[in-house]
N, C-alpha and C positions, 0 to 999 in steps of 0.2 A: 599525952601521947594519943589518947583516944580522940581528943579534939583535932589533932593534926590529921589522923586517918579520916575523920569525918570530912574535913575540909578537902582532902585529896579526892575523896569519893564524889563530892559535890562538883568539883572542878571537872572530873572525868565525865560525869553525867551532862554537865553543861556543854562540854566540848562535843559529846556525842549528839546531843539534841541539836546543837548548832550545825554540826556536819550534816545531820539528816535534813535539816531545813534547807541548807545550801544545796544538797543533792536534789531535794524535791523541786526547789526553784529551778535548778539547772534542767531537770527533766521537763518541767512545765514550759520553760523558755524554748527548749529544743522541739517542743510539740511532738515528742515521741511517746510520752506517757501522760495520761490525764491525772491531775492531782486535785481534782475538784471542779475544774472549769468544764463548761458544756462542750460536747463534741458531737459528731454525727456518725451514726452507724449506717453504712451505705450498702444498698442492694441494687444490682445492675442486672436487668433481664431475668429477675427472679433469683439471682445468685448473690448471697451475702458475701461481700468482699472484705469487710472489716471496718475499722473505725478510723476516722480522720478528723483533723481539726476543723472547727467551724469556719476557719478562714479559707479553707480550700474551696475554689470555684469549680463545682462538679461539671458544669457545662463546658468550661474551658478544658478540663482534664479529658473529657470524652472526645472533644474535637482534636486535641493533641494526640490522643491514642490512635484515633482513626488516621490522622495524617502520618504519624510515624510508621504505623503498620503498613500503610500504602507505600511509603518510601522503601521500607524493608523488603516487601514482597514484590514490588513492581506492579501490583494490581490495585484496581480501584476498590475501596472498601465502602459498600453502600448499604449493608444490612442495618435494620432499625435498632436503635438503642433506647431503652427506657430505664430510668433510674428513680430511686426514692431514697430518702434519708430520714432516720429517726434520731431526734435529739436526745442525748443521754447525759448524765452527770454522775459518774462513778469514779471512785478513787483507784489509782494505779492500773488504769486500763491502757494497754499498749495501743499506740496510734501508728497507722501507716504513713509513710512519707508520700508526697505527690508522685514521685517516680515509682514507688512500689504500687501505688494505686493505679497508675497508668499501665504498668505491666500486667496487673490483674485484669484490667479492662481489655487489653490486647488479647489475653488468653481467651476471654469469652468470645471476642470477635473471631478468633481463629477456630474455636470449637463450633460456633454456630454456622460459620461458613456456608458451604453448599451441600451439606448432608441431606440426601434424599430430595434435592431440588435441582432445577435447571438454571444455569446462569443465563441471564437475558440482559438486554439493554432496554431500560424503561424510558419512555418519552413522557415528560411532564409538561403540560400546558395549562396553567391555572389549576383547576380541580380535575382536569382530564388526565388519564393515565392509559398507556398502551405498552405492551411488552413484546419485544422482537428478539430473535435469536442471534442477530449480528448487527454490527454497525452498518453493514451493506444494506440490510433490510430496512433499517431506520432511514437511510438515505433514499432508498426506493420509495418508501412510504411518503416522505416529505416531498420528493420530486413529483409524485403522482398528484399531490395536493395542488402544486403550482402549474401542472401541465396544461389545464384548460386556458391559462393566461399566457402561456409560453410555448406556442406551437413550434417555434424554431429551436427550442431547447437551448436558448441562449444563457439560461441561468441554471445552476445546480446547487445542491445542498452541501454545505461545508460544516463539518463538526470539529470543534476545537475547544481547548480548555477555556473555561469561563472565568468570570471575575469572582465567583462565589468563594467564600472562605472555607467551604466544606470540600475536602479532598475528594476527587473522583467525579465532580459535577462538570459536565461538558455543555457547551452551548451549540445549537444548530441554527444556521442562518443561510440565506441565499447569497450566492456570489456569481458574477459573470464567469462563464466557462472559458477555458483557455482558448478553445477554437474560436469563440465569438470575439474575444479580445484580440486574437491574431488577425481575424478578418477585418476588424475595425481599424487595426494598425495599418493593414495593407491598403484599405480604402483611403485613410488619411494620407498615407505616403503617395498614393496616386494623385490625390487632390493637390498635395504640395508640389509634386513634380509638374503637374499641369500649370500651376501658378508660376513656378519658377521658369518653365519654358516660355510662358507668355511674357513674363517680365524681361527675360533675356532677349526675346525677339523685339520687344518695343525699344530697348535701349541700344540695339545694334545699329549699324550704319544703314540698314535697309536692305530690301531685296533678298536674293538668295543667300547672300552672306549672312544676313541677320538670322534667317531661318536656320541655316547650318549651324551657326553659333549656338542658337537655342537648343537644337537637338543634341549638339555635342555636349552641352552642359548637362542636359537631362541624362544623357548616356553615362557620363562620368559619375553622376549621383546614384545611378542604379547598377553599379558594378559592371563595367564594360567587359564584354567577353574577350577571349584571346584573339578574336579576329580583328580587334582594333576598335577605335573610338566610333567609327562609322556604324559597325554592327551594333554596338551598344546603343547608339542614338536611335537606330531603326527600331530596336526592341522597345526602348523607352517610349518612342512615338506611338507604337502600337498600344502600349499600356495606357497612355494618356488618352488616346482617342477612344479606346474601349470604355474607359471610365466616364468620359464626357458623354458618349452615346447612352450609356447605361444610367447616367444621373444628370439629365438635362436641366433639372430644376434645382440642382445643388448650388445654393448661395450661402453656404455655411449654416443652413437650417438644421435643427435637431428633429429627428423623426424616429418613429418606432419606440421600442422599449429602451428607456434610459436607465431605469433602476427597478429592482424588484426586491422586496424584503418581507419577512414575516412581521406582523404588527406585534403579536404577543411574544413573550420570552419563551423559547423552546429549549428545555433542559433535557439532557440525556445522562443517565448514570447506570452503572452495572447493578444488577439486582439478582436475587435468587428466588424463583417462584415455582409453584407446582406446574407440571407440564400442561395442565388444562388451562392455565392462565396466559399462555402464549397467544398473541393476537394474530389474526389474519390481516394481511396488508390491505386488501381491497375493502374489507368490512370496516376497517378503521379509517380509511380515506373517506368513506361515506359518512361515518360517525362524526369525524372531526370537522367536516364541512357542512354538516346538517345544521340548519338554523334552529336555535333554541331560545326561548324567551329569557331575557335577563333584565333586571331593573336598572334603569339609568336615571340620572338627574338631568332635567331639561330646564333651562332658564327662559322664561317667557320673554318674547321680543315684541316691539311695537306692531300692532295690527294682528297679533295672534288671537286665535280662538280655539276651543277644544277640537272642533272638527278639522281645522287646518293642521293642528299639531298631530292629530291622529293620522291624517292622510300622509303627512310628510314622514312619519316614522313607522308606517305600516302596522298601526295598531288601531284600536277602536276607542270611541269616546267613552263607552261604558267601562272599558278597562281603566282608563285614566281616572274616571269618577271613583271607581272602587279602590284603586291603589292610593288615592289621595284623600279618601274619606269624605268626598263631597256629597251633599244631599241629592243633587240632581245635575243634569247636564247644563242647566241654565246659570250655573254659578259664575260670578264675575271673577276674571283673572286680571292681574295687573302686570305691567312691565317689570322685569327683574324677579318676578316670583319664581320659586323653584318648584317644579312638578316632578313626581315620580312617574316614569313611563316604562312600559314593558316593551323592550326592543328585541325583535328576533335577530340573533347573531350566532354565527358558528363559533366553535372553540378556537379555531385558528383562522385568522384573516390575513390577507396579503395586501401590502401597500405597493401599488404599481405606478411608476412615474413614466409617462410616455410623452413623446413629441408629436404634435399633431399639426399638419399643414392643410389649410383649407381656405376657400374664398368666401367672402361675405359682403353684404351691403353694410355700410356704416354711416353714422352721422357724427360730424365733428362736434365737439363740445361748444355750446353757444358762447358768444362774447357778451358778458353782462356789464351793462352801464348802470352804476348805482346812483339812485336819486335819493338824497337825504331829506327831501321834503315829502316823499310819498310813503304810504304804508307798504309793508311787505306783501300785502294782498293785491297791490296794483302793479301791473306790468304792461308794457307796450312793446310789440314786436316791430322793430324798424326795418329789419331785413329777414326774410324767410330763409332758412337753411336748405341746403340741397343734399340729397343722398349720394354718397360715393360708393366705390367698390374697391376692395383690396384683397390681397392674399396675406394671410397671417400665419405665424408659427407660434404655437402655444406649448408650454410645458404644463401638463395636466397631471395631478396626483389623484388617483382613485384608491379608496379604502373599501375593501370588500365590494368592489364594483360601483361604489357611489362616489361621485366627484367630490373631492375635499377642497381642492384649490386649483386655480388656473392662472397662469402668468404668461403674458405675451412677450416673446423674445424678439421676434422680427416682424416687420410688415412691409409689403410691397404695394404701394398705392397705384391702382390701375386707373380709377376715375376719382379725382379728388372731391371731397365733400366741402361745400362752402358753409362756413359756420353762420348760424343765425345770430343777429344782433338784437339783444333784448334790453330794454330799460326797465329797471325793477326798483321798487322802493326799499328802504332800509329801516324804516320806523316800524317797530312792533306795534300792531293795532291794540287798542284798549280791550280789556275783557269785561264781561258782565257777570254779576253774581246774583243769587237769589236775594230779594230785598228784605226778607225777614228770616229770623232763626226759628225753625220749627214751623208751626201752622199746618193745617189740614187742607190739602188740595181739593177744591170743590168744583171748579169749573174751568174748562179749557178754552182755547182760541177757536173761533168759528161761529157758525150760525147757532143761535139759541133763542127759543121762543119766537121764531119768525123774524129775528133781526140779528145783525152781526155783533158778536161779542169780540171786541178788539184786543182783549188781553186775557190774562189768567187770574184766578182768584185763589187765595188761601184764607180759610176761616181761622180766626185767632181772637183771643180776648181783647176787649177794648183797652188801649194803652200800650199794646205791644210795640216795641221800637221798630221803626221802618228805616232801612239804611239805603244810601245811594248805591244803585247797582253798579255804577261806573262813575269815575270822576268827571266833573264838568261845571257848567255855569247854570245856576237856577234862572229860568226865564219865566216861570209862573209859580206863584205860591199864594193861592187864594181860593175862595169858594167858587165853583164852576158848575152850576146847574146839577145835572144828574151825577156828576163826578164828586159832588160835595167838596170838602176841603181837599184840594189836590196840589201836587208839586210836579212841575215839568222841568226836566234838566236837559240841556243841550250838551252833547259830548264832542270831543275833538275830532272824531271820525265822521261827523255829520249826522249821527243818529240822535234820537231823542227818546227819553223814557218818561212815563207818567206813573204816579203813585196816588191812588184815589181813595175817597171815603174815609179820610183820616179824622180823628177827633181833635188833633192839635197839630199845627205846623211849627217846625223848629228852625226854618230857614226863611230867607227873604230874597226877592228878585235881585239879580246881579251878584249874589254870593257865589264864591268858588267853593266847591265841595270835593272831597276825596272819596274814592271808592270805599264803601263800608262806613262812611260817616253818618250819624243819625240825622234824619231830615224831617221826621214826623212821628206821631203816635197813631196807631191804627184806631179805627172807629167804624161808624155806620152812617155817616152823613151822606146827603144826596139820595140818589135812587139806590137803596140798599135794603136787602132782606135780613141783614144781621151783621155784626162786626166782622170785618174781613179786610184784606188788602187786595186792591185791584191794581194789576201791574201791566203796562203796555210798553212795547218797543216799536219805534218808527224808523224806517230806512227809506231815504229819499221821499219822505212825506207819507209813506204808506205803512199801515200797521202790519206787523209780521208776528208769527207765533214766537213768544218770548222763550219758550222751552227749548227752541232750537239754538238759542244764543247764550243762555246762561249756564254757568257751572255752579254746582252745589258746593 
């Protein structure tokens, strides 16, 4: 009997323990109670809200709380939220659900609200911030920024919901004003009416009947008055003539401001600040358009040097040297190299697209006749070109007053330019390299010791390999008086090179050699004061300074 009681007790205990285990597992799975797993204790804006599972994405919860509260109140929620989380691992700690956590965050946002502060609209442009009391003031501020470029007030600021995922963020951009759009439509209608009237007149049977038909068609298109078709035609004729006299040059050209936009992203959001932080409109216009130095990356282009780069970007050579850690201003820069330059720019820039109509002299592109037997350095002009004159219509894009691009839309040739006819070679001429690796430059081209030194010298140990500066045919490989053991090579472009004072020759007359091929070993034969390589280049039979033609 005692054994039976003991067995029952064990079964009851087992069931109890199993039930507890199942309950604990259920609690853990529901993420409402910590049963030993890690969780996060969350603090928002200094307020401890409670504990939540580590799986909860706090950034997403904060965004959702801001978005939901904005939808509930109909107001933009823009006050700052800061949070932190401490990871803990304690048994049987109650955990908040995401919805409960979200409601707690909303409560903090409601409490912090506008207590003791003024509601404003903050304009954010990069790191720049300014606070205004109304959206109307924001529009006034931004309109004043663009006013110097828009004297006719053709564009105005439009503030609209942006693409940001954060509720309450607006975007400000420039758009054509309604008045300007209507005026443009009227002008286009006038031009269309003039064209329609002209076409109708041409297609008519001629004389007064054709003119009457044209005016009648124009009158019908322009809402004829109750006095009849004739009155409507007369009114339309007046409009067409007025437009024609006012726009004698109109050939479908684009002119004036075609588009205007802020280059930077301009964001606007509601905020709460102390009264002393409200901005003055005129002061902020001056601040946001004031040029301030900011570092930019510039990629070196062919022909660039530090002084040209500095001049083009309104900076100084010393500034470029300092920013890039160069030792001095004589540093060599190469194509494609990236340089840091300090460029003076305002916080807010405007991209202005305009149509420009002007006259200019021009030269037609030459007609090129390719000659596959000439080098590219040779060309012959068979016919001189003439200068023409034209009217052109360009669409030009200016960024912060600097031309960024220019595209020609139309041209009206007044005096035609006759193209030049040029015959030009297509063969790339051979190149020349230094004939040895290393060596110490000791003597240059020119007069030396009362006589002409026809080449350049590099001192080097006897036996240093001498290479062909350019490919060609060996025409001399022998001892030659003061030159000692020398090699002379004739090249495809008609030039010749000489390599003198060698200790040993490695080629023979008539041999074809490639650029960089070994042709001799250096020495001190002939008239020489020590082991070195003497190198000459001849063009049309005359010695020239080799340093002007070789690349290292």
